[in-house]
C-alpha positions in Angstrom: 0.0 0.0 0.0 1.1 3.5 -0.8 1.3 5.9 2.2 -1.6 7.9 0.7 -3.7 4.7 0.7 -2.8 3.9 4.3 -3.7 7.5 5.3 -7.0 7.3 3.4 -8.0 4.0 5.1 -7.2 5.4 8.6 -9.4 8.4 7.9 -12.3 6.4 6.4 -12.3 3.5 8.9 -11.1 5.2 12.1 -11.8 8.9 11.6 -8.1 9.7 12.0 -6.9 12.2 9.5 -3.1 11.9 9.0 -1.1 12.9 5.9 0.8 10.5 3.7 3.9 12.4 4.8 3.2 11.4 8.4 2.8 7.8 7.4 6.2 8.0 5.6 7.8 9.5 8.7 6.4 6.6 10.8 8.0 4.1 8.3 11.4 5.8 8.4 11.3 6.1 12.2 11.4 10.0 12.1 8.2 10.1 14.1 6.2 7.7 16.3 2.4 7.3 16.1 0.3 7.8 19.2 -1.5 4.9 20.7 -4.7 5.7 18.9 -2.8 6.1 15.6 -0.9 2.9 16.1 -4.2 1.0 16.6 -5.7 2.5 13.4 -2.5 1.9 11.5 -2.6 -1.8 12.5 -6.2 -2.0 11.4 -5.4 -0.3 8.1 -2.6 -2.8 7.4 -4.6 -5.8 8.6 -2.1 -6.8 11.2 -1.7 -6.7 15.0 -0.1 -3.9 16.8 2.7 -6.2 17.9 3.6 -6.8 14.3 4.4 -3.1 13.9 6.6 -3.0 17.0 10.1 -4.1 17.9 10.4 -6.6 20.7 8.5 -5.0 23.6 10.5 -4.2 26.8 8.4 -2.0 29.0 5.0 -2.6 30.5 3.5 0.0 28.1 5.1 -1.7 25.0 3.8 -5.1 26.2 0.3 -3.6 26.7 0.3 -2.1 23.2 1.6 -5.3 21.6 -1.3 -7.2 23.3 -3.8 -4.6 22.2 -5.0 -3.8 25.7 -6.4 -0.2 26.2 -5.0 1.5 29.3 -8.5 2.0 30.6 -9.2 -1.8 30.5 -6.0 -2.6 32.3 -6.7 0.1 34.9 -10.3 -1.3 35.5 -9.0 -4.8 36.2 -6.4 -3.4 38.6 -9.1 -1.4 40.4 -7.4 2.0 39.8 -8.3 5.0 37.7 -7.1 5.3 34.1 -5.3 8.5 35.0 -3.4 6.8 37.8 -2.4 3.9 35.6 -1.3 6.0 32.7 0.8 8.2 35.0 2.6 5.1 36.4 3.1 3.7 32.9 4.4 7.1 31.6 6.8 7.8 34.5 7.9 4.3 35.3 7.2 4.9 39.0 4.8 2.0 39.9 2.7 2.1 43.0 0.9 -1.3 43.0 0.2 -3.8 45.7 1.8 -7.2 45.3 -1.5 -8.7 44.0 -2.0 -5.8 41.5 1.6 -6.3 40.2 1.0 -10.1 39.9 -2.3 -9.4 38.0 -0.6 -6.9 35.7 2.2 -9.4 35.0 -0.4 -12.1 34.1 -2.5 -9.8 32.0 0.3 -8.5 29.9 2.5 -11.7 30.0 5.3 -9.6 31.3 8.9 -11.0 31.1 11.0 -11.0 34.3 12.6 -7.6 33.7 9.3 -5.8 33.2 7.8 -7.7 36.2 10.6 -6.4 38.4 10.0 -2.9 37.2 6.3 -2.9 38.0 6.9 -4.5 41.4 9.5 -1.7 42.2 12.3 -4.3 42.7 14.4 -3.4 39.7 16.5 -0.8 41.5 17.3 -3.0 44.5 18.2 -5.9 42.2 20.5 -3.7 40.2 22.3 -2.7 43.4 22.7 -6.4 44.4 23.9 -7.5 41.0 26.5 -4.8 40.8 27.9 -5.8 44.1 27.8 -9.5 43.1 29.8 -9.0 39.9 32.4 -6.7 41.4 33.0 -8.8 44.5 32.2 -12.4 45.5 28.9 -13.4 43.8 28.2 -16.3 46.1 27.2 -14.1 49.0 24.4 -12.5 46.9 22.5 -15.6 45.9 20.1 -15.5 48.9 19.2 -11.8 48.7 18.8 -12.0 44.9 16.6 -15.1 45.3 14.3 -13.2 47.7 13.6 -10.7 44.9 13.5 -12.9 41.9 10.8 -15.6 41.6 13.0 -18.3 40.1 14.6 -21.5 41.4 17.8 -20.9 43.4 20.0 -23.2 41.3 19.2 -21.1 38.2 19.9 -17.9 40.1 23.3 -19.3 41.2 24.2 -20.2 37.6 23.1 -16.9 36.2 25.1 -15.0 38.9 28.2 -17.1 38.3 28.1 -16.4 34.5 27.3 -12.7 35.1 30.3 -12.4 37.4 32.5 -14.1 34.8 31.2 -11.8 32.0 31.9 -8.7 34.0 35.4 -9.8 35.1 36.3 -10.5 31.5 35.6 -6.8 30.7 37.8 -5.5 33.5 41.3 -5.9 34.8 41.3 -7.6 38.2 43.8 -8.2 40.9 43.6 -11.3 43.1 44.7 -10.7 46.7 43.5 -13.8 48.6 40.5 -12.3 50.3 38.9 -11.2 47.1 39.5 -9.2 43.9 40.0 -5.6 43.1 38.7 -4.2 39.9 41.2 -1.9 38.2 39.7 1.1 36.3 36.7 -0.5 34.5 36.4 0.8 31.0 33.4 2.1 29.1 32.2 -1.3 28.1 32.3 -2.5 31.7 30.4 0.6 32.9 27.8 0.0 30.2 27.5 -3.6 31.4 26.8 -2.4 35.0 24.3 0.1 33.7 22.2 -2.5 32.0 22.9 -5.3 34.4 19.3 -6.1 35.4 18.3 -6.7 31.7 21.5 -8.8 31.1 20.8 -10.9 34.3 17.1 -11.5 33.3 18.1 -12.6 29.8 20.7 -15.0 31.2 18.2 -16.3 33.7 15.4 -16.9 31.3 17.7 -18.3 28.7 18.4 -21.2 31.1 14.8 -22.5 30.6 11.7 -22.5 32.7 12.2 -25.6 34.7 
């Protein structure tokens, strides 16, 4: 379909008047459609919203990919649409444990997004950074308290995470532990995204 045809269908079927130039900018990544426009665009192209998106990462992206309006999600959680949309926009989630579990179930959230909506991502990041820069074995129990996965899988993921980080840095063994010597840019980037790396490693080890 030509961009003009896509724009015409969106206007006729969904009452959204966008220009062919706007459609072209969406295709090139210069602009991003709003949630309403994304829904209409998927309808015009006879596909799902998820087909138009990259792999979802945040709760919002998972909700959009699943085609769930924010108002419907808020209703099931028992909160106002405005409150839900603000949490989704800001990333500052204020949900009870049962609400977070329900949201995870509704949107089929992966571990990293689940930790975000439960408010545990920051604490986990702190523990993981300590684990990879010192002795990882001492952090198995506190990480296990935060992450709903079997302990042996957490041990394996921490072990490999530690090895990955140490391979990016210079280390000095001194008997009681190791000292990291001036970690470079790659190592600092690793620490910055450590929760996502840990979750990928953990989930790559299977679901058993």
